[in-house]
C-alpha positions in Angstrom: -24.5 54.5 -29.3 -24.9 57.1 -31.2 -28.3 58.4 -31.5 -29.9 58.6 -35.0 -30.2 62.6 -36.8 -33.7 63.9 -35.7 -36.1 64.0 -38.6 -38.3 67.2 -39.9 -41.3 66.9 -42.2 -41.5 69.5 -43.7 -45.2 70.2 -45.5 -44.9 73.0 -47.5 -45.4 73.7 -51.3 -42.9 76.2 -51.8 -40.0 75.4 -53.3 -38.3 78.7 -52.2 -39.2 77.8 -48.6 -38.0 74.3 -48.8 -34.5 75.3 -50.0 -34.4 77.6 -47.3 -35.4 76.0 -44.3 -32.6 73.1 -46.1 -29.6 75.9 -46.0 -30.8 76.8 -42.5 -30.9 73.4 -40.9 -27.9 72.2 -42.6 -27.0 68.7 -41.6 -28.4 68.5 -38.4 -31.7 67.8 -38.7 -33.1 64.8 -41.9 -35.7 67.0 -44.3 -38.0 65.3 -45.6 -40.6 67.7 -47.6 -44.7 66.5 -48.6 -46.9 68.8 -50.9 -49.9 67.4 -51.6 -53.5 65.6 -49.5 -53.4 65.1 -45.8 -53.6 61.2 -46.8 -50.4 61.4 -48.3 -48.9 63.4 -45.4 -50.6 60.6 -43.4 -48.1 58.1 -45.4 -45.2 60.0 -45.0 -45.9 60.4 -41.5 -45.5 56.9 -41.5 -42.5 56.8 -43.9 -40.0 59.1 -42.3 -41.2 58.4 -38.5 -40.2 62.5 -38.4 -39.5 63.6 -34.9 -41.4 66.7 -35.7 -43.5 68.3 -38.4 -42.7 71.7 -39.4 -45.8 73.5 -41.3 -45.7 76.7 -44.1 -48.3 78.8 -43.0 -47.4 81.2 -45.9 -50.5 82.7 -47.7 -49.1 81.8 -51.1 -48.6 78.2 -50.4 -51.9 77.4 -50.8 -52.4 75.0 -48.0 -55.0 75.4 -45.3 -52.4 75.2 -42.6 -54.4 74.8 -39.9 -56.4 72.0 -40.6 -53.3 70.3 -41.6 -51.9 71.0 -37.8 -55.0 70.5 -36.5 -55.2 67.1 -38.2 -52.1 65.8 -37.4 -52.6 66.8 -33.6 -55.0 64.2 -33.7 -54.1 62.0 -36.0 -50.1 61.9 -33.8 -50.7 63.7 -30.8 -47.3 63.4 -29.1 -45.6 64.9 -32.7 -45.0 67.9 -32.0 -45.4 70.7 -34.7 -43.7 74.2 -35.6 -45.2 76.5 -38.0 -43.2 78.8 -40.3 -44.1 81.8 -41.8 -43.7 85.6 -42.1 -43.9 87.2 -38.4 -45.0 90.3 -40.2 -48.2 88.9 -41.4 -49.9 89.3 -37.4 -52.9 87.1 -39.0 -50.4 83.6 -39.8 -48.8 84.4 -36.0 -52.1 84.0 -34.6 -53.6 81.5 -36.5 -50.1 79.0 -36.0 -50.6 79.6 -32.3 -54.4 78.9 -31.8 -54.0 75.5 -33.8 -51.3 74.6 -31.3 -48.3 74.4 -32.4 -44.9 74.2 -30.3 -43.5 77.4 -31.9 -42.9 80.1 -34.8 -40.0 79.9 -37.3 -39.7 83.1 -38.8 -38.8 82.9 -43.0 -35.7 86.1 -41.5 -34.8 84.3 -38.9 -30.8 83.7 -39.1 -29.6 79.8 -39.7 -28.6 79.9 -35.5 -31.9 80.8 -34.6 -33.6 78.6 -36.6 -31.7 75.3 -35.5 -31.7 76.3 -31.5 -35.5 76.7 -32.2 -36.0 73.1 -33.8 -33.4 71.6 -31.6 -35.1 72.6 -28.7 -38.7 71.0 -29.5 -36.9 68.3 -29.8 -35.9 68.2 -26.8 -38.7 69.1 -25.0 -40.5 66.3 -26.7 -42.1 63.6 -24.7 -40.5 60.4 -24.3 -41.8 57.8 -26.0 -44.6 56.5 -23.9 -44.0 52.8 -22.7 -48.1 52.3 -22.4 -49.2 48.9 -23.6 -51.4 49.5 -26.7 -53.2 46.9 -28.8 -51.5 44.4 -31.5 -53.0 45.0 -34.5 -52.5 41.5 -36.8 -53.8 41.8 -40.2 -54.6 38.6 -41.9 -54.4 38.9 -46.2 -56.3 37.4 -48.8 -55.5 37.9 -52.8 -59.4 36.4 -53.1 -62.1 34.7 -51.7 -62.1 31.2 -50.6 -57.8 30.4 -49.9 -58.4 30.7 -46.1 -58.0 33.8 -44.3 -61.6 34.2 -42.6 -60.8 30.7 -40.8 -57.0 31.5 -40.5 -58.1 34.7 -38.7 -61.1 34.1 -36.3 -58.9 31.1 -35.1 -56.0 33.4 -34.4 -58.4 35.4 -32.6 -59.8 32.4 -30.5 -56.1 31.7 -29.4 -55.4 35.1 -28.6 -58.7 35.7 -26.5 -57.4 32.1 -24.6 -54.7 35.0 -23.2 -57.6 37.8 -22.4 -60.6 36.6 -22.6 -62.3 40.0 -22.8 -59.6 41.8 -24.9 -59.5 40.6 -28.2 -61.1 42.4 -31.0 -62.0 40.6 -34.8 -62.2 43.6 -37.5 -65.2 41.1 -39.3 -63.5 43.4 -42.8 -63.1 39.8 -45.3 -65.3 38.5 -48.1 -68.1 37.2 -48.3 -69.5 39.8 -46.1 -70.4 38.9 -42.5 -68.4 35.8 -43.1 -66.4 36.5 -39.6 -69.8 36.3 -38.0 -71.1 32.9 -39.6 -67.5 31.6 -38.1 -68.2 33.6 -34.6 -71.8 33.5 -33.9 -72.7 36.4 -31.9 -76.3 37.6 -31.0 -77.6 40.8 -32.9 -77.7 43.1 -29.6 -79.3 46.7 -29.8 -76.4 49.3 -29.9 -74.1 47.5 -32.0 -72.3 49.2 -34.1 -71.0 48.1 -37.8 -67.3 49.7 -39.3 -69.0 53.2 -41.0 -71.2 54.5 -37.6 -67.4 53.7 -35.4 -66.0 56.2 -37.5 -69.1 58.1 -37.9 -68.8 58.4 -34.1 -64.8 58.7 -33.4 -64.7 61.7 -31.3 -67.4 60.6 -28.7 -65.6 56.8 -28.8 -64.7 56.2 -25.4 -64.3 52.6 -23.1 -67.8 52.4 -22.3 -68.4 52.5 -26.0 -65.9 50.2 -26.3 -67.4 48.3 -24.4 -71.6 48.4 -25.3 -70.6 49.4 -29.5 -69.5 46.0 -30.5 -70.8 41.9 -30.7 -69.1 39.7 -28.7 -68.8 35.3 -29.3 -69.9 34.2 -25.7 -67.8 30.5 -26.1 -64.7 32.5 -26.4 -65.5 36.0 -25.1 -64.3 38.0 -28.6 -65.9 40.9 -29.7 -66.5 41.6 -33.5 -66.9 44.5 -35.7 -67.7 44.5 -38.9 -68.5 46.4 -42.4 -71.6 47.6 -43.1 -74.5 45.8 -45.3 -74.3 48.5 -48.1 -70.7 48.2 -48.5 -71.3 52.3 -50.8 -71.5 53.3 -46.8 -67.9 53.4 -46.9 -67.8 56.2 -49.4 -69.3 58.6 -46.4 -65.8 57.9 -44.3 -62.5 58.9 -45.1 -59.1 57.1 -45.4 -57.4 59.4 -42.3 -60.5 58.8 -40.2 -60.8 54.9 -40.8 -56.9 55.2 -39.2 -57.7 57.3 -36.4 -59.9 55.1 -35.6 -58.2 52.0 -35.6 -55.4 53.6 -34.0 -57.4 54.6 -31.0 -59.5 51.6 -30.3 -55.6 50.2 -29.5 -56.8 51.6 -26.9 -59.1 49.5 -25.8 -58.3 45.7 -27.3 -55.3 44.5 -26.1 -55.6 41.7 -29.8 -56.9 43.2 -32.8 -57.4 40.3 -35.7 -58.2 41.9 -39.0 -59.7 40.3 -41.9 -59.2 41.3 -45.4 -60.0 38.5 -47.6 -60.9 39.2 -50.8 -61.5 43.5 -50.4 -61.0 44.8 -53.3 -60.1 48.5 -52.3 -56.3 49.0 -52.5 -56.4 52.2 -51.4 -59.2 51.0 -48.2 -56.8 48.0 -47.5 -53.8 50.1 -47.8 -54.8 52.5 -44.7 -55.6 49.9 -42.3 -51.8 48.2 -42.9 -50.6 51.3 -42.1 -51.9 50.4 -38.5 -51.4 46.7 -38.7 -47.7 45.6 -36.4 -47.9 42.7 -38.3 -50.0 41.4 -41.9 -50.1 37.6 -42.7 -50.6 37.4 -46.4 -52.4 33.5 -47.6 -52.2 31.5 -50.5 -52.4 28.6 -51.5 -49.7 26.1 -53.8 -51.4 26.6 -56.7 -50.3 28.8 -59.9 -53.2 30.7 -60.0 -53.7 31.6 -56.3 -49.9 32.6 -56.5 -50.3 34.7 -59.4 -53.5 37.3 -57.3 -51.2 36.8 -54.4 -48.6 38.1 -57.0 -50.3 40.7 -57.9 -52.1 42.1 -55.0 -48.2 42.7 -53.1 -47.5 44.5 -57.0 -50.8 46.8 -55.7 -49.5 47.6 -52.4 -46.0 48.5 -53.2 -47.1 50.8 -55.2 -49.0 52.2 -52.1 -45.5 52.0 -50.4 -46.2 49.4 -48.2 -43.2 46.9 -47.3 -45.0 44.0 -48.3 -41.3 42.1 -47.8 -42.2 42.8 -43.7 -45.3 40.4 -44.3 -45.5 36.8 -43.5 -46.3 34.5 -46.2 -48.7 31.7 -44.6 -49.5 28.4 -47.2 -52.5 27.4 -46.7 -53.4 24.3 -47.1 -49.7 23.2 -47.4 -49.0 20.2 -48.9 -45.3 17.9 -49.1 -45.9 16.4 -52.4 -46.4 19.6 -54.5 -43.9 20.8 -56.5 -44.0 23.9 -55.7 -42.6 24.6 -51.6 -42.7 26.9 -49.4 -39.6 28.3 -49.9 -40.0 28.5 -53.1 -42.9 30.8 -52.9 -41.5 32.7 -50.6 -39.2 33.7 -52.9 -41.2 34.3 -55.3 -43.3 37.0 -53.5 -40.2 38.9 -52.4 -40.9 37.8 -49.1 -38.8 36.8 -46.2 -40.6 34.5 -43.6 -43.1 31.5 -44.6 -45.3 29.7 -42.5 -47.4 27.0 -43.7 -50.5 25.1 -42.3 -52.2 21.3 -42.9 -55.1 20.4 -44.9 -57.8 20.1 -42.3 -60.9 20.9 -44.3 -63.1 18.1 -42.8 -62.1 19.1 -39.1 -62.6 22.9 -39.7 -66.2 21.7 -41.5 -67.6 20.6 -38.8 -66.3 22.8 -36.2 -68.2 25.6 -37.9 -71.0 23.5 -39.0 -71.3 23.0 -35.0 -71.0 26.6 -34.4 -67.5 26.2 -33.0 -63.8 27.8 -34.0 -61.8 24.9 -34.3 -59.1 26.0 -32.3 -61.7 26.3 -29.7 -63.1 22.8 -29.7 -60.0 20.8 -29.9 -56.5 22.7 -29.4 -54.8 19.5 -30.4 -55.9 19.1 -33.6 -52.6 19.4 -36.1 -54.6 22.8 -37.8 -54.8 24.9 -34.2 -51.7 23.5 -33.3 -50.1 25.1 -36.8 -51.9 28.3 -35.9 -50.2 28.1 -31.9 -46.9 28.1 -33.5 -47.6 30.7 -36.4 -48.4 33.2 -33.5 -45.7 32.3 -31.2 -43.3 33.3 -34.2 -45.2 36.2 -34.5 -45.3 37.2 -30.9 -41.6 37.1 -31.0 -41.3 40.2 -33.5 -43.7 41.5 -30.6 -41.7 42.5 -28.3 -39.4 43.9 -30.3 -42.2 45.7 -30.9 -44.0 46.6 -27.6 -43.0 50.2 -25.8 -42.7 51.7 -29.0 -45.2 54.0 -28.8 -46.9 56.8 -30.8 -48.0 56.2 -33.9 -45.0 56.7 -36.3 -43.4 54.1 -34.3 -46.2 51.5 -34.9 -46.5 52.9 -39.1 -42.5 52.6 -39.7 -42.7 48.8 -40.0 -44.8 49.2 -43.5 -43.2 51.5 -45.6 -40.0 51.7 -47.8 -37.0 53.1 -47.1 
């Protein structure tokens, strides 16, 4: 089978250096340039799934190249990074090598030398790991009250049946802490909220993963909520939040993220970039569909390929004029699921401190959630074995 062309993410603000490298690599590599903030560089990593990054150390570029290399190594440890600059500048060469780059491209190198160096880096790069990583599933509601928290907790409970101690619910929906209402957990000493976890990113390990979260005793689901004061979210960067979400995939087999009604679109987009599957919920009403359409447009504007989402129409009534397929077509989403109207059993379960999927696995709602998971897991098999953050990102961006 023919191998795809290696892709290089070139990080530079210099038009001249961009043209020089483009001429040097010719048609041997696909070259993509980024010169913005690290958040934009992170997005570009997801977009192109690069084989390597080349960071321009030239002083006139105006980038903190060493910091960019450091951030790239933390974000995607398996991504090889090569520095580029003038070998006449000893300081540039020393700073580059100290930052841990794989090699240094001199601006006075011949095209043959450039190709030889870059080809060697690609060939020596570690093969993508087959180590199993946690599977992150986002439940997204355009507005409060569409049932995303209900679906998220039922998904988490059903996933926990497969491995009781390895499922995490990220309770990020609004109203704040609603997930803890559905999945009660004792408030314990040492339990962290999301911002505290991100602040402790550098010391977050397997031990902390076992002790930092509240757990629902009946199901074993671990729960991580937003801080009570949402203003605390301003204290963490989107890139650090992304790093944390990638990190905890090493400690949990399944991660369900409830984002019902969350209004910070930048934050939502950053979470989606670390997800493996996303379900967007809408009712069969025109106002609900319009809200979902506005959310999808906002995400498209951020570079998220929403056509890869799974649409969930809930509660679904066969006698309503707008059927599920028509709604999916309006929202430009290919895959659609429906959940039945089981309002009374769902309320009774919550009032009894339970989740319907745990209380009655034969209920039509619980059975529909199980079927939904089966369909999502069919796509999951395709993603298993795609190591590295870039492989996870690739699915979520327009090509």
